[in-house]
N, C-alpha and C positions, 0 to 999 in steps of 0.2 A: 728795426723797431718802428712801428707805425705811429705817427703823431709825435708831438713833442714829449720829451722825457720830463719827469718830475723836476729835475734840475733846471731844465729849460723853462718850464712853466713858472718856477719860482723867480726867475730873472725878469719875467714880464709883468706880473701883478700879484698881489697877495692871493695865495691859494686857500682852498677850503677842502678838508679831507676828513675821513672817518675811519676809525679802527674797530674791527669786530674780532671776536674770538671764536675758535672752533667749538661748537657745542658737543657735549658728551653723549647726548641722546637724540633720538629721532625727533622728539618733541622740541628739543632745543634747536635742531636744524630748521624746523618750521618757523620758530620764533626769529631766528636769524634771517631767514628768507623774507619774512614779513617786514623786518626792520630795514633790510636793504631796499626792498621795493618802495617802502614809504619814504626813504631818504633819497632815492634816486632822482626824483623830480627837482631836488635842490641843486642838481648838477655839480656834484663835488668834482674836484680836479682828479682825485684818486681816492681809493679806499684800500685798506690793508687788512690782512688776516694774521693774527698772532699764531705762534708756532709751538707745538708740543712735540718733543723729540721721541717719545715712546711710540710704539707701533700703531696702536689704535688711535691715539690722539693725532699722530702725524697723518694718518689716513684721513681723519676728519678735517685737518687743516687743508689738505689737498682738495678734498671734496668741496669744502666751503669756498676755497679760492676758485675752483673750476666753475662752480655755480655763478659766482659774481662775474667772472671773466667772460663766460659764454652766454649767460642769460640777461645781462644788463649791458648798457653802453658805457659803463664806468671803467676807467683805467684801474687796474688792480695790481697791488704790490703784495708779494708774499714775504713773510718773515722767515728767518733761518737762524738757528743757534748752533753752538758747538757742543751743547750738553748731550752726553751719553751716545755720541756718534763718532765713528771713524771718519777720516777724510773721504774714504770711498762711499760711506753712507751719505755724506753731504753732497758728493757729486751726483749720487742717485736722485736725491731730492731736487737738485738743480735740473736734472734731465726731466723730472716730472713737471716742474714749473715751465720749462722750455716747451714741452709737448703741448701745454695748454696756452701757450703764447703769453705767459707772464714773464715780463722782462725787467721788472723792478723788484729788487730784493732789499729788505731791511736786515742788515747783518748785525747780529748780536752775539756776544759771548754766551749770555744766558746765565741764570742763577744756579748755583750749586744745589744739590738735592736738599741740603739743610737750610736753604734760604739765602738771601743776598749777602748776609754778613758772615756766612760760613766760609771755611777755607776752600779755595778752588783747587781741584785736582783734574789735570788734563786726562781725558779718556784715552785708554790705550789705542794708539793709532789715530788719535784725534788731533784737534787744534787747541792751542793754548789760550787764544784770545780773539777778540773781534778783528784786530788788525790782520792776523793770519787768515781769518775767514774772508775778509774783503779781498785779499790777494788771491785766494783760491777762486772766489766767484768771478773776479775780473779775468782770471786765466782760463775759465771754463766757457766763456761766451760773451755775447754782447748784452750784458746786464748793466742797468743803471742802479747803483748801490747807495743806499742810505745807511746811517748808523745812529746810535743813541747818544744823547747828551744829557747832562745832569746839572740843572741850575742850582740844586741844593747839595751838590757833591755826591759822588757814588757812595752808597752806604757801607761798602766794604772797607774803604780806607779814609774817607772824609778828607780828601786832599784836593783842593780846588786847582792848584797848579798842576798836579799830576793828571787830573782830568783833562785840563787844557792841552797838555802835551800829548796825551793819548789821542785826542781828537785830531791834533796836527798829524800824528802818525797815521791815523786812519785816512786822512786826506791824501797823504803821500802814497798810501797803498792803493788809492783809486776811488775812495768814497767821494760822492758828489753832493750830498746834503745830509743834514742830521735832523732828528726829531727828538724833542726833550721828553723825559719822564714828566709825570704830573708835578706841578708846583703851584703855589698860591700867591706868590709875591712877584709882581712884574719886575721889581728891582733885581731879584735873583736872576731872572732871565737876562736883563741888560748887563748885569755884572759879568755873567758868563760870556756874553758877546765881547765885552771889553777885554777879558783875559785871552780869548781866542785871537782877536785882531792884533793884540800886542805881540803875539807869537807868530803872526803871519798866517794864521789859519783863516781862510776865506770862505769856508763852507757856509751856505745859507742854513740857518737853524730855525726849524719850525717849532713853535711852542705847542706842547701837548696839553690839552685841556680836559679835565674830568669834572663835569658838573656834580655838585654835592647834592644828591637826592636822598642819601642814607648816611647818617653820621658815622655809624659803626663801620660800614663798608669803606668809606673814604679814609677813615682813620687807619684801617688795616692796609689799604693800598699805600697810604702815605708812609706808614712804618716800613713797608717792604721796599719802597723806592727811595727812602731817605728824605722825603719831602718834609719841609718844616711847615706845620700848621700855625700861622701867626695868631697871637693872642686875640687881636680884634675879631678875627674870623671865628675863633672858638667861642668868644663871648656872644657873637651874633647867633650862632647856631645853638649854643647852650640855652639861650633865652627862649627858644621855641622847641626845645628838644622833646617835649612831651606831645607835640602835635606834628605828626609826619607830613601833613599837607603844608604846614608852615615851614618845616625844615626844607622841603623841596622848593618852596617859593623863595626863601632866603638864599638857598644854595644857588638857584638860578640867577638871582640878582648878583651874587658874588662873582659868578662865572662871567656874566655880562660885563660887569665893571672891569674885570681882569682883561677880557678880550678887547674892550675899548682902549684900555691903557696900552696894551701890547701893539695893537694896530696903529694907534696914534704915534707910538715910539718907533714905528718902522718895521715891525715884525713881518717876515715875508709870507706869512700864512697862519692858519690855525688848524690843528689836527685834533679832532674830538675823539676821546675814548668813550665809545657809545655804550659799552656793556650790553651790546646786542639789543638796545632799545632805541627808539627814535624820538620820543616825546621831548625830552630835555634839550637835545641838540636842535630840534626844529624850533623850539621856543627861543633859544639863545640866538639863533640865526635870524629869526623874525625880528627880534629886538634890535639886533645890530643893523639889519637892513633898514629898519624904520628910522634910524638916526643918521643914516648916510645920505 
């Protein structure tokens, strides 16, 4: 593995990273490439590409990951889930990542077809959870593996203690860092860290940040991830709900305030869910840089 791993970078200084998703159309791929090119000058420590397990979406994931890995100077992390795949399928995807020199993997169980609160059913010949996936990835090669964390509790069971134990199990399986789902309260993140440290889990946990530029969209993502939208945040956004430009401005300010509080409290980095757009992320980072 050339250069420091993500885990090693997290030990040195706060990192900054971006998440993209594989587009479904050629036009979407153009938009993704434009966003990557516009954000590359910000010198992120790494970027990641989310994963679709179905054939066409999986191909788009590999295509997007290959573009970023081969056409930019940015370290690239591929996502991988257990959904709809056998263990042999997963090994095949790992070979695809290895062939394009992607050596960082975010290992996720993934949501059931019916959504994050639906009952999970292990795919025939597949894996039951992310801990098993971490073990498989580490057994297959020299990969640095990250996992998911949930400041507002996983929506399937809403059990903070169980979430902490699962992260400890992932660490024991070989995970080296975690990235949270989106959240809106810094205290939720710091409470998660306290639960982890109390159990002996030492994983660095990167906060996942989603700028609020569209109220309906963020509400949908919050519902899917189990994130709690605090009443003060809802009031601020509701006050300007009829003005899209004002919503984006207020949303950016909320994200900037959250990022500042997280970094002040010692967060090891920030991971931005870009939605394949560059503007909001660039504005947040410009504001953060101006205050440092």
